[in-house]
KESE-690384 format. One record per residue (C-alpha): residue in three letters; x negated, y negated, z negated. Coordinates in steps of 0.1 Angstrom, whole numbers, plus 5000, padded with zeros to 4 digits. Layout:
// KESE-690384
[rec Ala,[X,Y,Z]]
...
***
This chain:
// KESE-690384
[rec Unk,[6379,9589,5034]]
[rec Unk,[6394,9609,5006]]
[rec Unk,[6368,9618,4975]]
[rec Unk,[6363,9654,4964]]
[rec Unk,[6363,9665,4928]]
[rec Unk,[6330,9673,4913]]
[rec Unk,[6344,9708,4903]]
[rec Unk,[6353,9716,4941]]
[rec Unk,[6320,9706,4952]]
[rec Unk,[6301,9727,4928]]
[rec Unk,[6325,9757,4939]]
[rec Unk,[6319,9750,4975]]
[rec Unk,[6311,9781,4995]]
[rec Unk,[6286,9762,5016]]
[rec Unk,[6268,9730,5021]]
[rec Unk,[6290,9702,5034]]
[rec Unk,[6281,9669,5054]]
[rec Unk,[6297,9636,5046]]
[rec Unk,[6314,9639,5012]]
[rec Unk,[6326,9612,4988]]
[rec Unk,[6326,9618,4952]]
[rec Unk,[6337,9593,4924]]
[rec Unk,[6330,9593,4888]]
[rec Unk,[6312,9581,4857]]
[rec Unk,[6275,9580,4853]]
[rec Unk,[6263,9605,4825]]
[rec Unk,[6226,9597,4831]]
[rec Unk,[6201,9583,4855]]
[rec Unk,[6167,9593,4856]]
[rec Unk,[6136,9582,4873]]
[rec Unk,[6156,9555,4895]]
[rec Unk,[6167,9585,4915]]
[rec Unk,[6187,9613,4898]]
[rec Unk,[6224,9607,4890]]
[rec Unk,[6242,9631,4865]]
[rec Unk,[6278,9623,4878]]
[rec Unk,[6311,9635,4861]]
[rec Unk,[6345,9628,4872]]
[rec Unk,[6363,9647,4841]]
[rec Unk,[6373,9678,4867]]
[rec Unk,[6347,9702,4849]]
[rec Unk,[6323,9702,4820]]
[rec Unk,[6294,9702,4847]]
[rec Unk,[6279,9672,4861]]
[rec Unk,[6269,9669,4899]]
[rec Unk,[6234,9657,4906]]
[rec Unk,[6233,9629,4930]]
[rec Unk,[6198,9619,4943]]
[rec Unk,[6194,9583,4955]]
[rec Unk,[6170,9572,4980]]
[rec Unk,[6157,9547,4958]]
[rec Unk,[6131,9531,4983]]
[rec Unk,[6161,9521,5005]]
[rec Unk,[6184,9512,4977]]
[rec Unk,[6184,9476,4966]]
[rec Unk,[6170,9469,4932]]
[rec Unk,[6200,9452,4920]]
[rec Unk,[6221,9481,4927]]
[rec Unk,[6196,9506,4910]]
[rec Unk,[6199,9483,4879]]
[rec Unk,[6236,9485,4879]]
[rec Unk,[6234,9526,4876]]
[rec Unk,[6238,9528,4839]]
[rec Unk,[6253,9553,4815]]
[rec Unk,[6293,9549,4816]]
[rec Unk,[6294,9529,4851]]
[rec Unk,[6318,9541,4876]]
[rec Unk,[6304,9547,4910]]
[rec Unk,[6316,9559,4945]]
[rec Unk,[6288,9580,4960]]
[rec Unk,[6288,9590,4998]]
[rec Unk,[6264,9617,5009]]
[rec Unk,[6257,9653,5020]]
[rec Unk,[6263,9683,4998]]
[rec Unk,[6229,9704,5001]]
[rec Unk,[6216,9732,4981]]
[rec Unk,[6198,9720,4952]]
[rec Unk,[6160,9721,4949]]
[rec Unk,[6160,9717,4911]]
[rec Unk,[6169,9744,4888]]
[rec Unk,[6202,9747,4869]]
[rec Unk,[6225,9735,4898]]
[rec Unk,[6236,9753,4931]]
[rec Unk,[6243,9719,4950]]
[rec Unk,[6234,9683,4949]]
[rec Unk,[6246,9653,4968]]
[rec Unk,[6219,9635,4989]]
[rec Unk,[6232,9600,4986]]
[rec Unk,[6235,9580,5019]]
[rec Unk,[6255,9550,5005]]
[rec Unk,[6265,9540,4969]]
[rec Unk,[6291,9514,4956]]
[rec Unk,[6294,9505,4919]]
[rec Unk,[6331,9505,4911]]
[rec Unk,[6328,9494,4873]]
[rec Unk,[6297,9482,4855]]
[rec Unk,[6288,9496,4821]]
[rec Unk,[6266,9473,4799]]
[rec Unk,[6239,9499,4785]]
[rec Unk,[6234,9477,4754]]
[rec Unk,[6270,9478,4745]]
[rec Unk,[6283,9512,4758]]
[rec Unk,[6289,9533,4727]]
[rec Unk,[6286,9569,4745]]
[rec Unk,[6248,9567,4751]]
[rec Unk,[6234,9603,4762]]
[rec Unk,[6226,9614,4727]]
[rec Unk,[6242,9636,4700]]
[rec Unk,[6268,9615,4683]]
[rec Unk,[6285,9626,4650]]
[rec Unk,[6323,9636,4650]]
[rec Unk,[6330,9606,4627]]
[rec Unk,[6313,9583,4649]]
[rec Unk,[6332,9596,4681]]
[rec Unk,[6368,9596,4660]]
[rec Unk,[6359,9558,4655]]
[rec Unk,[6357,9555,4694]]
[rec Unk,[6386,9577,4701]]
[rec Unk,[6394,9558,4733]]
[rec Unk,[6359,9567,4747]]
[rec Unk,[6350,9599,4731]]
[rec Unk,[6366,9620,4757]]
[rec Unk,[6338,9609,4781]]
[rec Unk,[6316,9631,4761]]
[rec Unk,[6311,9669,4769]]
[rec Unk,[6327,9683,4736]]
[rec Unk,[6358,9661,4740]]
[rec Unk,[6362,9665,4777]]
[rec Unk,[6362,9703,4771]]
[rec Unk,[6385,9702,4742]]
[rec Unk,[6412,9681,4760]]
[rec Unk,[6410,9705,4793]]
[rec Unk,[6414,9736,4770]]
[rec Unk,[6444,9716,4752]]
[rec Unk,[6462,9709,4784]]
[rec Unk,[6456,9744,4797]]
[rec Unk,[6471,9760,4765]]
[rec Unk,[6498,9736,4767]]
[rec Unk,[6509,9747,4802]]
[rec Unk,[6505,9786,4791]]
[rec Unk,[6531,9778,4765]]
[rec Unk,[6556,9766,4788]]
[rec Unk,[6546,9795,4814]]
[rec Unk,[6550,9822,4787]]
[rec Unk,[6585,9810,4776]]
[rec Unk,[6597,9802,4811]]
[rec Unk,[6587,9836,4826]]
[rec Unk,[6606,9852,4798]]
[rec Unk,[6637,9834,4806]]
[rec Unk,[6638,9809,4775]]
[rec Unk,[6655,9776,4779]]
[rec Unk,[6633,9744,4770]]
[rec Unk,[6651,9722,4747]]
[rec Unk,[6642,9687,4737]]
[rec Unk,[6653,9680,4701]]
[rec Unk,[6656,9648,4684]]
[rec Unk,[6626,9628,4672]]
[rec Unk,[6647,9606,4651]]
[rec Unk,[6672,9628,4628]]
[rec Unk,[6692,9625,4597]]
[rec Unk,[6683,9660,4584]]
[rec Unk,[6651,9672,4566]]
[rec Unk,[6645,9708,4578]]
[rec Unk,[6621,9717,4555]]
[rec Unk,[6636,9703,4525]]
[rec Unk,[6600,9687,4517]]
[rec Unk,[6612,9650,4514]]
[rec Unk,[6579,9641,4531]]
[rec Unk,[6594,9621,4559]]
[rec Unk,[6587,9588,4576]]
[rec Unk,[6617,9567,4574]]
[rec Unk,[6632,9549,4604]]
[rec Unk,[6649,9516,4601]]
[rec Unk,[6658,9483,4619]]
[rec Unk,[6665,9466,4584]]
[rec Unk,[6641,9436,4575]]
[rec Unk,[6618,9452,4549]]
[rec Unk,[6613,9419,4531]]
[rec Unk,[6652,9412,4529]]
[rec Unk,[6672,9446,4531]]
[rec Unk,[6708,9443,4525]]
[rec Unk,[6722,9456,4493]]
[rec Unk,[6752,9475,4485]]
[rec Unk,[6774,9471,4454]]
[rec Unk,[6750,9497,4433]]
[rec Unk,[6720,9473,4443]]
[rec Unk,[6708,9501,4468]]
[rec Unk,[6697,9494,4503]]
[rec Unk,[6729,9493,4523]]
[rec Unk,[6721,9516,4552]]
[rec Unk,[6755,9513,4567]]
[rec Unk,[6743,9481,4579]]
[rec Unk,[6712,9497,4595]]
[rec Unk,[6709,9508,4632]]
[rec Unk,[6723,9542,4628]]
[rec Unk,[6747,9533,4600]]
[rec Unk,[6727,9560,4578]]
[rec Unk,[6693,9569,4565]]
[rec Unk,[6672,9583,4593]]
[rec Unk,[6636,9597,4596]]
[rec Unk,[6612,9610,4620]]
[rec Unk,[6616,9647,4625]]
[rec Unk,[6596,9673,4607]]
[rec Unk,[6608,9700,4628]]
[rec Unk,[6631,9707,4659]]
[rec Unk,[6643,9740,4644]]
[rec Unk,[6677,9734,4629]]
[rec Unk,[6688,9718,4662]]
[rec Unk,[6670,9747,4681]]
[rec Unk,[6693,9772,4662]]
[rec Unk,[6723,9756,4676]]
[rec Unk,[6712,9759,4710]]
[rec Unk,[6699,9797,4705]]
[rec Unk,[6734,9805,4693]]
[rec Unk,[6747,9795,4729]]
[rec Unk,[6719,9799,4752]]
[rec Unk,[6705,9831,4737]]
[rec Unk,[6668,9822,4736]]
[rec Unk,[6652,9786,4736]]
[rec Unk,[6620,9770,4727]]
[rec Unk,[6610,9734,4719]]
[rec Unk,[6576,9718,4722]]
[rec Unk,[6574,9682,4708]]
[rec Unk,[6560,9658,4684]]
[rec Unk,[6567,9662,4645]]
[rec Unk,[6558,9641,4618]]
[rec Unk,[6549,9647,4580]]
[rec Unk,[6543,9616,4557]]
[rec Unk,[6521,9639,4535]]
[rec Unk,[6492,9619,4518]]
[rec Unk,[6469,9647,4526]]
[rec Unk,[6432,9636,4541]]
[rec Unk,[6420,9669,4550]]
[rec Unk,[6405,9685,4582]]
[rec Unk,[6436,9706,4585]]
[rec Unk,[6465,9679,4582]]
[rec Unk,[6477,9653,4605]]
[rec Unk,[6508,9629,4601]]
[rec Unk,[6516,9635,4638]]
[rec Unk,[6513,9668,4654]]
[rec Unk,[6532,9688,4680]]
[rec Unk,[6550,9719,4671]]
[rec Unk,[6563,9750,4694]]
[rec Unk,[6592,9765,4679]]
[rec Unk,[6612,9793,4696]]
[rec Unk,[6644,9805,4685]]
[rec Unk,[6662,9836,4695]]
[rec Unk,[6697,9851,4689]]
[rec Unk,[6701,9886,4679]]
[rec Unk,[6663,9889,4671]]
[rec Unk,[6657,9903,4636]]
[rec Unk,[6623,9898,4618]]
[rec Unk,[6606,9927,4635]]
[rec Unk,[6615,9913,4668]]
[rec Unk,[6603,9878,4658]]
[rec Unk,[6569,9891,4648]]
[rec Unk,[6565,9911,4680]]
[rec Unk,[6575,9878,4698]]
[rec Unk,[6549,9858,4682]]
[rec Unk,[6521,9883,4685]]
[rec Unk,[6528,9888,4723]]
[rec Unk,[6529,9850,4727]]
[rec Unk,[6499,9842,4709]]
[rec Unk,[6478,9869,4729]]
[rec Unk,[6493,9857,4763]]
[rec Unk,[6483,9822,4758]]
[rec Unk,[6448,9829,4745]]
[rec Unk,[6442,9850,4775]]
[rec Unk,[6456,9827,4799]]
[rec Unk,[6433,9798,4785]]
[rec Unk,[6403,9821,4783]]
[rec Unk,[6406,9830,4822]]
[rec Unk,[6409,9795,4833]]
[rec Unk,[6386,9775,4812]]
[rec Unk,[6353,9798,4813]]
[rec Unk,[6330,9769,4817]]
[rec Unk,[6346,9747,4786]]
[rec Unk,[6348,9777,4764]]
[rec Unk,[6313,9788,4770]]
[rec Unk,[6300,9754,4763]]
[rec Unk,[6323,9752,4731]]
[rec Unk,[6309,9787,4722]]
[rec Unk,[6273,9775,4723]]
[rec Unk,[6280,9744,4703]]
[rec Unk,[6296,9763,4675]]
[rec Unk,[6266,9788,4676]]
[rec Unk,[6243,9759,4672]]
[rec Unk,[6265,9743,4645]]
[rec Unk,[6265,9777,4626]]
[rec Unk,[6226,9778,4626]]
[rec Unk,[6228,9747,4603]]
[rec Unk,[6247,9763,4576]]
[rec Unk,[6236,9784,4549]]
[rec Unk,[6236,9820,4559]]
[rec Unk,[6262,9831,4536]]
[rec Unk,[6284,9805,4550]]
[rec Unk,[6279,9813,4587]]
[rec Unk,[6309,9830,4607]]
[rec Unk,[6302,9868,4615]]
[rec Unk,[6316,9860,4651]]
[rec Unk,[6309,9836,4678]]
[rec Unk,[6341,9816,4692]]
[rec Unk,[6345,9839,4723]]
[rec Unk,[6341,9871,4699]]
[rec Unk,[6367,9857,4676]]
[rec Unk,[6392,9849,4706]]
[rec Unk,[6382,9884,4720]]
[rec Unk,[6390,9899,4685]]
[rec Unk,[6424,9885,4685]]
[rec Unk,[6434,9899,4720]]
[rec Unk,[6419,9932,4712]]
[rec Unk,[6435,9938,4677]]
[rec Unk,[6470,9946,4668]]
[rec Unk,[6482,9921,4641]]
[rec Unk,[6483,9940,4608]]
[rec Unk,[6517,9937,4592]]
[rec Unk,[6515,9933,4552]]
[rec Unk,[6542,9925,4528]]
[rec Unk,[6536,9895,4504]]
[rec Unk,[6539,9920,4475]]
[rec Unk,[6512,9942,4489]]
[rec Unk,[6488,9911,4497]]
[rec Unk,[6492,9897,4462]]
[rec Unk,[6482,9932,4448]]
[rec Unk,[6452,9932,4472]]
[rec Unk,[6442,9895,4462]]
[rec Unk,[6447,9902,4425]]
[rec Unk,[6422,9930,4425]]
[rec Unk,[6399,9914,4449]]
[rec Unk,[6363,9905,4437]]
[rec Unk,[6367,9869,4444]]
[rec Unk,[6396,9867,4422]]
[rec Unk,[6382,9889,4393]]
[rec Unk,[6349,9869,4395]]
[rec Unk,[6369,9837,4394]]
[rec Unk,[6354,9827,4429]]
[rec Unk,[6389,9816,4443]]
[rec Unk,[6397,9779,4435]]
[rec Unk,[6431,9792,4430]]
[rec Unk,[6431,9822,4409]]
[rec Unk,[6459,9847,4417]]
[rec Unk,[6475,9858,4385]]
[rec Unk,[6510,9869,4393]]
[rec Unk,[6537,9876,4419]]
[rec Unk,[6553,9846,4430]]
[rec Unk,[6519,9825,4437]]
[rec Unk,[6520,9804,4468]]
[rec Unk,[6490,9816,4487]]
[rec Unk,[6463,9792,4498]]
[rec Unk,[6441,9791,4528]]
[rec Unk,[6411,9807,4508]]
[rec Unk,[6436,9836,4502]]
[rec Unk,[6448,9839,4537]]
[rec Unk,[6413,9838,4550]]
[rec Unk,[6401,9865,4525]]
[rec Unk,[6428,9888,4538]]
[rec Unk,[6419,9883,4573]]
[rec Unk,[6382,9881,4575]]
[rec Unk,[6371,9903,4545]]
[rec Unk,[6397,9928,4538]]
[rec Unk,[6416,9938,4569]]
[rec Unk,[6392,9923,4595]]
[rec Unk,[6421,9914,4620]]
[rec Unk,[6447,9890,4623]]
[rec Unk,[6475,9894,4595]]
[rec Unk,[6512,9890,4595]]
[rec Unk,[6526,9886,4561]]
[rec Unk,[6562,9892,4554]]
[rec Unk,[6590,9890,4528]]
[rec Unk,[6578,9861,4507]]
[rec Unk,[6593,9851,4473]]
[rec Unk,[6625,9831,4480]]
[rec Unk,[6616,9800,4457]]
[rec Unk,[6585,9792,4477]]
[rec Unk,[6602,9792,4511]]
[rec Unk,[6628,9771,4528]]
[rec Unk,[6665,9773,4523]]
[rec Unk,[6674,9787,4557]]
[rec Unk,[6654,9820,4555]]
[rec Unk,[6674,9853,4551]]
[rec Unk,[6677,9865,4515]]
[rec Unk,[6668,9900,4513]]
[rec Unk,[6687,9927,4493]]
[rec Unk,[6664,9924,4462]]
[rec Unk,[6676,9888,4458]]
[rec Unk,[6642,9875,4453]]
[rec Unk,[6625,9877,4486]]
[rec Unk,[6634,9862,4521]]
[rec Unk,[6627,9874,4556]]
[rec Unk,[6599,9852,4563]]
[rec Unk,[6566,9856,4579]]
[rec Unk,[6535,9838,4584]]
[rec Unk,[6506,9848,4609]]
[rec Unk,[6471,9844,4595]]
[rec Unk,[6439,9839,4617]]
[rec Unk,[6402,9842,4610]]
[rec Unk,[6387,9808,4602]]
[rec Unk,[6421,9789,4600]]
[rec Unk,[6444,9807,4578]]
[rec Unk,[6480,9803,4587]]
[rec Unk,[6489,9794,4623]]
[rec Unk,[6523,9806,4626]]
[rec Unk,[6554,9803,4601]]
[rec Unk,[6587,9818,4608]]
[rec Unk,[6617,9837,4597]]
[rec Unk,[6649,9854,4603]]
[rec Unk,[6675,9829,4597]]
[rec Unk,[6702,9832,4570]]
[rec Unk,[6732,9838,4591]]
[rec Unk,[6759,9845,4564]]
[rec Unk,[6778,9813,4556]]
[rec Unk,[6786,9820,4520]]
[rec Unk,[6748,9827,4512]]
[rec Unk,[6736,9796,4530]]
[rec Unk,[6760,9774,4513]]
[rec Unk,[6750,9787,4479]]
[rec Unk,[6713,9781,4488]]
[rec Unk,[6720,9745,4501]]
[rec Unk,[6739,9738,4467]]
[rec Unk,[6713,9752,4445]]
[rec Unk,[6686,9727,4463]]
[rec Unk,[6711,9698,4457]]
[rec Unk,[6713,9693,4495]]
[rec Unk,[6744,9675,4504]]
[rec Unk,[6765,9699,4526]]
[rec Unk,[6783,9670,4545]]
[rec Unk,[6747,9663,4560]]
[rec Unk,[6744,9698,4574]]
[rec Unk,[6781,9704,4585]]
[rec Unk,[6770,9708,4620]]
[rec Unk,[6745,9735,4611]]
[rec Unk,[6770,9753,4591]]
[rec Unk,[6793,9754,4619]]
[rec Unk,[6769,9779,4637]]
[rec Unk,[6777,9802,4607]]
[rec Unk,[6816,9796,4610]]
[rec Unk,[6820,9802,4646]]
[rec Unk,[6804,9835,4662]]
[rec Unk,[6775,9839,4637]]
[rec Unk,[6749,9866,4643]]
[rec Unk,[6713,9877,4633]]
[rec Unk,[6687,9854,4648]]
[rec Unk,[6652,9844,4644]]
[rec Unk,[6623,9820,4652]]
[rec Unk,[6589,9807,4644]]
[rec Unk,[6570,9774,4643]]
[rec Unk,[6534,9772,4658]]
[rec Unk,[6513,9740,4650]]
[rec Unk,[6499,9734,4685]]
[rec Unk,[6468,9716,4672]]
[rec Unk,[6459,9744,4649]]
[rec Unk,[6462,9768,4679]]
[rec Unk,[6437,9744,4698]]
[rec Unk,[6415,9743,4668]]
[rec Unk,[6410,9779,4670]]
[rec Unk,[6408,9783,4706]]
[rec Unk,[6380,9755,4708]]
[rec Unk,[6362,9764,4676]]
[rec Unk,[6364,9729,4663]]
[rec Unk,[6365,9724,4625]]
[rec Unk,[6386,9692,4622]]
[rec Unk,[6421,9692,4634]]
[rec Unk,[6414,9652,4643]]
[rec Unk,[6392,9663,4669]]
[rec Unk,[6418,9683,4689]]
[rec Unk,[6443,9657,4694]]
[rec Unk,[6438,9627,4717]]
[rec Unk,[6445,9600,4691]]
[rec Unk,[6447,9614,4655]]
[rec Unk,[6473,9599,4630]]
[rec Unk,[6462,9603,4594]]
[rec Unk,[6467,9583,4561]]
[rec Unk,[6455,9547,4564]]
[rec Unk,[6447,9554,4600]]
[rec Unk,[6469,9544,4631]]
[rec Unk,[6442,9530,4654]]
[rec Unk,[6444,9531,4691]]
***
């Protein structure tokens, strides 16, 4: 007999005789009521055991975390809060769970405790909801680009180039670390390494993506990226997923249009398909906000925040205008910002980005035309020779969620920028070829997937929206 998912039983149009349901026990009350969950929904189904006719040994084994198979009849529930329940006719314990040792007891656990038990935390309501939302968001991303005729490209995870010029990369080597071969200069001889040169884990698939966009027109990548940034904050991971579309013949305006349409599509798609999970996460966030001082509470609930992004056009503001607004803002004048804005050219911090979105414009903001010296080498230089065609999308509660630009399509300008940064042109010969042979205006952006999941779920720490977070001093599981 095939088992039925809890979600399908709860959504059944009518009572059903002879059903089989399998899942994990969340709670067992009065030797009679099992709250059973199988991961298909945040909601449990109540299974009512005939305890008088069930062996005491079996009842003893129905503990939180145990896996069970329940046969019975789906009937209308007599209790409040659920439409249906299962009147159990037979029950089998598939896997025991020692109640003294199982960490996920039916009580409130701190997020820190749950991170230490990341292999089991997905059995809680919060993490079950977050991971289902993550899954649907992931599918929505593919669906959006596929519907628009984009080609999905898998760019390399091991690479010899540093797309960001940041230098914060994880090195990949097969050389023995305690006895690496040296060259005549006394430095490590990478010619003897597996790839015959220095290689790293990728920080971005963008440069490779550009080469495909210049042949296939519009492409997107969606894969893992790595930053060896020793940053132990609630917004940074060492391993995370990036969504990076690249489009030939798109200028910066078309790039901003694409990013705005894309974000609104995936949020709308997820809101329609994850109603129960988002309602739960919305309530969770509301309860959490109540514990904060009034001044620190968010003006909007989670669902209101999501609706806010769908209903408001993103405000487009130049970096120069944003600096003027920030310079003259009350928190800046009263020295309330941690980083005081004193002059044009400052690198904006999360506090500045959130001020623009949440306090000043009160809608999502796209900042564009940043100073060239705080942005990457591949961004197109404007006619003023001091700003580049860059854009960042800023969201309430989170700051930057997307970074992108029109790419520098002029070979001579790109070569000059590479030389100024001291990057060896030979390392990027293949990238420069796209400017030598049929160059054209093109643009793209990168969206940190976990930041999007963070925003949609209302979680406050990025470590809680990826199954197994990788952070400084932590590669557990």
